[in-house]
N, C-alpha and C positions, 0 to 999 in steps of 0.2 A: 146781456153780456156787456162787459166793459172793455175799452181799449186804452192801454196805458203806454206811453212812449217815454223811454229813458235814454239819457246820454251816459255812456259808460267810458270814462276817460282811458282806462287801461286795457280796453278790449281791442287789441291790435292783431290778434291771430286766432285761428280756430281752436286753440287750446282753451282760451278763455270762454269761447262759445260752449264747448263741451262741459266745462266746469259750471257755467251758469245753468245749462240744461239739467245737469245732475242736481244742482242745488234747488231748482224749482220743480223737480219731479214729484215732490210730495205736496205741492200746492195745487189749488183748483185752477189750473191753467189749461186753456183749450187750444192755444196755439202760440208759437213764438216766431217772430220774424227778425232775423239778425241782419243788420247792415254794418258789417265790419269796417268797410271803407270810411263811413261817416261816424262809426262808433255809436250807433243807436240800436236799441232793442225795442221792438213793439210787442206787447203782451196782450193777448186776448184772454180774458179771464172772467169768471163769475164768483171768484173767491174774494176774501177781504184784502183790499189793497195794502193795508198796513203790514199784514203778514208777508205779502209778496215783496214789498219794499224792504222789510226787515231782513228777509232771506238774502236779497241781492246785496244790500248794504254790508252784510256780515262778511262778504268776500273781499271787502276793502279794495274795490276796483275803481273807486272814484265815481260813484253813481249819483246822478242828479235827475230829478223829475222834469220832463219837458211839458207833457200834457197828459190828461186823463179824462175820460168821459164815457157815456153810454155808447154802445155800438150795435145797431140793429140791422145793418146791411148784411146781405149774404156774403160770407167770406170763405175762402178756401183754406180749411184747416189742414195742416200737414198730416199726411197719412202715416201712422206708426209703422205699418208693415213696410211701406216704401222707404221710410227712414232707416229701418233696421237692415233692409236689403242693401241699401246704398252703403251703410257703414260696414257691412260684411265684405262687400266688394273691395272697398278701400283698405280694410284691415288685411284681407288676404293678399292684395297686391303688395302692401308695405311689408308684411311678414315674409312673403316669398322673396322679396328683394333683400331683406335682412339675411336670410339663410344663404342665398346665392352670393351676395356681396361679401359676407364673412368668409365663405369658402374660397372665393376668388382672391380675397385680400391675403389670406394665409398662404395660398399657393404662390401668389405674385410677390409676397413679402412687402406688401404695400400698406402702410399705416393709414393712407388716405382712403383706400377702399374699406378697410376695417372700420374706420371712423364713420364713413358714409353708411355702412351696414347698421351700425349702432344708432345712427340718427333715424334710419328707417324703422328700427325697433321702437324708438321713442315715440314716433308717430303712430305705430301700430298699437302701442299700449294706450295712448289717448283714445283712439277709436274703439279699442277693445273695452275700455272702461265705460265709454258712452253706450256701447251695445248692452253691457251688463247692467247699466243704470236703468234700463227699461224694465228689468224684472228682479234684480237682486236687492237684498236688504241693505240699509244704510251701513250697518256695522261691517258686513262683509265687504262692501264697496270700499270703505275706509281702510280696512286691513290690506286689501289687494293693492290699493293706491299707494299705501306706505311702503309695502314690499317692492312694488314696481319702482317707486322713487329711489329707494335704497339701492336697488340693482343698477339703475341708471347712474346714480351718483358714484358708486364704486367703479363702474365701467369708465366713467369720465375721468376719474382720478387715475385709474390704471392707464388710460390713454395718454394723459399728460406725462406720466412717469415713463411710459414706453417711448414717447417722442424724445424726451430728454436722454434716455438711455441710448437710443439710436443715434442721436446727435453727437453724443460724447464718444460713441464706439465706432467701429469700422464695419458697418453693415454693407452687405452686397446690394447692388442696384435693384430696385423693384423691376418687375417685368412690365415694361411700358405697354406692350401689346395687350396683355390681360387687363391692365388698368383701363385702356381705351375701350375694349370690348365690353367689360362689365359696366363701366360708366354709361356707355351707349344703351345697354340693355335697361339700366335703371332709368335712363332718360325716356326710353320708350314706354316703360311701365308707368311712370308718372304721367306721361301724355295720355296713355290709355285710360287711366283713372279719371282724368279731366273729361275725356270723350264720353265715358260711360255715365259720369255724373251729369253731363249735359243732356243725356237722354232721360234722366230721372224726372218723375212727375213733381218732385219737391222743388224743382227749379231754383230760383235765386239764392235762397238761404244757404243750402249746402254747396251749390256750385261755387259761390263766392268763397266760402270757407275752404273748400277743397282746392280751389285755384290758388289761394295764398300758400297753402301747404305745398302744393305741387311746384309753385314758382320758386319757393325756397330750395326744394330738392333739385330743381332744374339748374339753379345757380351752382349748387354743390357739384352736381354731375358735370357741368361744363368746366368747373374749376379742376376737377380730377383729370379730365381730358387734357386741359392745358398743362397741368402738372406732369402728366405722362409724357407729353411732347418735350417739355423742358428737361425731364430726366434723360431722355434720349439725346437731346442736343447738348446739354451741359455735362452729361455723364456724372450726375450728382444726385444724391438722395434728398437734398435740401428741399426741392419743390414738393416732393411727396410729404415731407415732414411739415411743411408750412400749411398745405391744404388740410392735412390731418389735424393740426392744431386748431384751425378755424372750425372744422366740423365738430370737434370735440367740445368746442364752446357751445354749439347748438345742443349737443347731448346734455351738457351740464345745465343749460337753460331749461331744457325739457324736464330734467330731474326736479328743478326748483318749482316748475309749474305743477308737476304731479304732487309734490309735497304740499303745495297750496291747496290742491284739490282734496287732499286727505284731511284737511282741517275741518 
């Protein structure tokens, strides 16, 4: 077995991790260790190094080789079943928050909650594709990724248009209480996913990845709570529109990542 360490310049969030996992799913790779904080990937493999490097380089993430060599020590290779179970848990949490958030956003007339729900959907799509990557064919994966990216892109454009329409029109105030309650539920859901992942036997790799995703979501949830308070204090829809615009930027960025995954 060989151990190869790469520096990946543009690997700054779990979306890139899942893209790389899918890209290397057809290679003779025994294990992957992601260090997103330091943007490094350690690959345990018995396949041809050139093929593996070619696959990673094709993603255009700014990859450079740090070191490579034989590796004979006993190492803990990630368990596929544990990986799949972990991804299913995170997927279910994100998709449930999407449904609940979208419903609450429509009832509360809050574009911030709607945008947050769509951001949860973008996260769920990334994890869903990673789950499917373990068994699906490359062609089907690409088709699903393209369709998912198109849906996210259209939703992001709709969101920006809806924000502009509400800004120019005379919309009723969002229900600040529903905003606070739903954002708090989402905050609890993201915290629960981090807790569950901390119990996973896959340890550092997915915990770090999930922590970054959850951290972004926590910031969004906190922003919605602050916006709800400002809606009450200022009696204005502007705070809700501002936080909605910020979150839709996350949705748009997620769509671009999914399109890159489909290449």
